[in-house]
C-alpha positions in Angstrom: -45.7 64.5 4.6 -48.9 64.6 2.5 -50.3 61.2 1.5 -52.5 60.5 -1.4 -56.0 61.7 -0.5 -57.5 58.4 -1.6 -55.4 56.4 1.0 -55.9 55.8 4.7 -53.6 55.2 7.6 -54.9 53.2 10.6 -53.0 52.3 13.7 -53.9 49.5 16.2 -52.8 50.0 19.8 -53.2 48.1 23.1 -51.5 46.7 26.1 -50.9 43.1 27.2 -53.3 40.5 26.0 -55.7 43.0 24.3 -56.2 40.8 21.2 -54.8 43.1 18.5 -53.4 40.2 16.5 -56.8 38.5 16.4 -58.5 41.8 15.3 -55.8 42.3 12.7 -56.6 38.9 11.1 -60.2 39.8 10.9 -59.5 43.2 9.3 -57.3 41.6 6.7 -60.3 39.9 5.3 -62.2 43.2 5.0 -59.6 45.6 3.9 -58.6 44.2 0.6 -55.6 45.7 -1.1 -54.3 47.3 2.1 -50.8 46.9 3.4 -50.5 45.4 6.8 -47.4 46.1 8.9 -46.2 45.7 12.5 -44.0 47.6 14.9 -41.4 46.9 15.9 -40.5 45.1 12.7 -41.9 45.3 9.3 -38.5 45.3 7.7 -35.5 43.0 8.0 -33.7 45.6 10.1 -36.8 46.2 12.2 -37.2 42.5 13.0 -33.6 42.4 14.2 -34.3 45.4 16.4 -37.5 43.8 17.7 -35.6 40.7 18.9 -32.8 42.9 20.3 -35.2 45.0 22.4 -37.9 42.5 23.3 -36.0 39.2 23.4 -35.1 37.6 26.7 -31.4 38.0 26.6 -30.8 38.0 30.4 -29.2 41.4 30.1 -30.4 44.8 31.3 -31.7 47.3 28.8 -32.0 51.0 29.8 -35.4 52.4 29.0 -33.9 55.2 26.8 -32.0 52.5 24.9 -35.3 50.6 24.4 -37.0 53.7 23.1 -34.2 54.4 20.7 -34.1 50.8 19.5 -37.8 51.0 18.8 -37.3 54.4 17.1 -34.6 53.0 14.8 -37.0 50.2 13.7 -39.8 52.8 13.3 -37.6 55.1 11.2 -36.7 52.3 8.8 -40.3 51.2 8.5 -41.6 54.7 7.8 -39.0 55.4 5.2 -39.1 52.0 3.4 -42.7 50.8 3.8 -45.3 53.1 5.2 -44.6 56.4 3.4 -43.9 54.8 0.0 -47.2 52.8 0.2 -49.2 55.9 1.1 -47.6 58.0 -1.6 -48.3 55.3 -4.2 -52.0 55.2 -3.3 -52.1 52.1 -1.0 -53.7 52.3 2.4 -51.8 51.1 5.4 -52.8 49.4 8.7 -50.0 49.5 11.3 -49.9 47.3 14.4 -48.5 49.8 16.9 -46.9 53.2 16.3 -45.1 55.7 18.5 -48.0 55.7 20.9 -46.7 52.4 22.3 -43.4 54.1 23.1 -45.3 56.8 24.9 -47.2 54.3 27.0 -44.5 51.7 27.6 -41.2 53.7 27.7 -42.8 57.0 28.7 -45.4 56.3 31.3 -44.3 52.9 32.5 -40.5 53.2 32.3 -40.1 56.9 32.9 -38.5 58.2 29.7 -39.2 61.9 29.3 -42.4 62.2 27.3 -41.3 65.4 25.7 -38.3 63.5 24.3 -40.5 60.7 23.0 -42.9 63.2 21.4 -40.0 65.2 19.7 -38.2 62.1 18.3 -41.5 60.5 17.2 -42.6 63.7 15.4 -39.3 63.6 13.4 -39.6 60.0 12.5 -43.3 60.2 11.4 -42.5 63.3 9.3 -45.8 64.9 10.3 -47.9 61.9 9.3 -50.9 61.3 11.6 -53.2 58.3 11.4 -56.8 58.8 10.2 -57.8 56.5 13.0 -56.3 54.9 16.1 -58.1 51.8 17.3 -57.1 51.2 20.9 -58.0 47.9 22.6 -58.3 48.4 26.3 -58.1 45.6 28.9 -57.6 45.6 32.6 -54.1 44.3 33.4 -55.4 41.7 35.8 -57.5 40.1 33.1 -54.6 40.5 30.6 -52.2 38.6 32.8 -54.6 35.7 33.1 -55.0 35.6 29.3 -51.3 35.4 28.8 -50.5 32.8 31.4 -49.0 29.8 29.8 -48.6 31.4 26.4 -45.3 30.7 24.7 -45.3 34.0 22.7 -44.6 36.4 25.6 -41.7 38.9 25.5 -39.9 40.6 28.3 -42.5 43.3 28.6 -45.4 40.8 28.7 -43.8 39.2 31.7 -43.6 42.3 33.8 -45.8 42.6 36.9 -49.4 44.0 36.9 -48.3 47.3 38.3 -46.2 47.9 35.2 -49.1 47.2 32.9 -51.3 49.5 34.9 -48.9 52.3 34.1 -49.0 51.4 30.4 -52.8 51.6 30.5 -52.6 55.0 32.1 -50.3 56.2 29.3 -52.9 55.1 26.7 -55.6 57.0 28.6 -53.5 60.1 28.4 -53.2 59.6 24.6 -56.9 59.4 24.4 -57.2 62.8 25.9 -54.5 64.2 23.7 -56.0 62.9 20.4 -59.8 62.6 20.9 -60.6 63.3 17.2 -58.8 60.2 15.9 -58.6 57.9 19.0 -61.3 55.3 19.7 -61.1 52.9 22.6 -62.7 49.4 22.4 -63.5 47.1 25.3 -61.1 44.2 24.7 -62.7 42.1 27.5 -65.6 41.2 25.1 -65.7 38.1 22.9 -63.4 38.3 19.9 -66.2 38.5 17.3 -67.8 41.5 19.2 -64.4 43.3 19.4 -64.0 42.9 15.6 -67.6 44.0 15.1 -67.0 47.1 17.1 -63.8 47.8 15.1 -65.6 47.5 11.8 -68.4 49.8 13.0 -65.8 52.5 13.9 -64.2 52.1 10.5 -67.6 52.7 8.9 -68.1 55.7 11.1 -64.8 57.2 9.8 -65.6 56.3 6.2 -62.7 53.9 5.9 -64.7 50.9 4.6 
């Protein structure tokens, strides 16, 4: 897929408690006219899949089923929102992409990474972000941040060892995509994290 050469595609990634939502709010004030979307979700069908995979239903969900649920949401979002926006000349910022599946279902839950890469390549139709902003936080700090929060999902509530594996998955992705991947220390104060993010956007010519 070839997007309009005047548009940009940015992805935000990060594990538990990394503060992506806060950064996203700050970027919305700077990136006027951009389309802001989230995964899983972003469409009516996607939001249903989000609740189905991440909700606390007291039932077991196989990791492959989780990945395919996320992939179904992703396929709909790409077809109905992301690709049309880019083709029409509107830049897109997406909160999570298939990299989350690689880290969570791949590294942490043991789904074959080759399978994740193959399915994700098909769903993205060859589209790669201009930039991935990855917010990194030690799981021990992240768990303390999320303690008492009422917006946690079933992945958030997993033990620290699980989130260590997720973090390892993200570090693998950093090595795989060094040209577009930038990692930011999410243990800093929120305003400094946003400042670092904006400086990277300027570095990439996206502001």
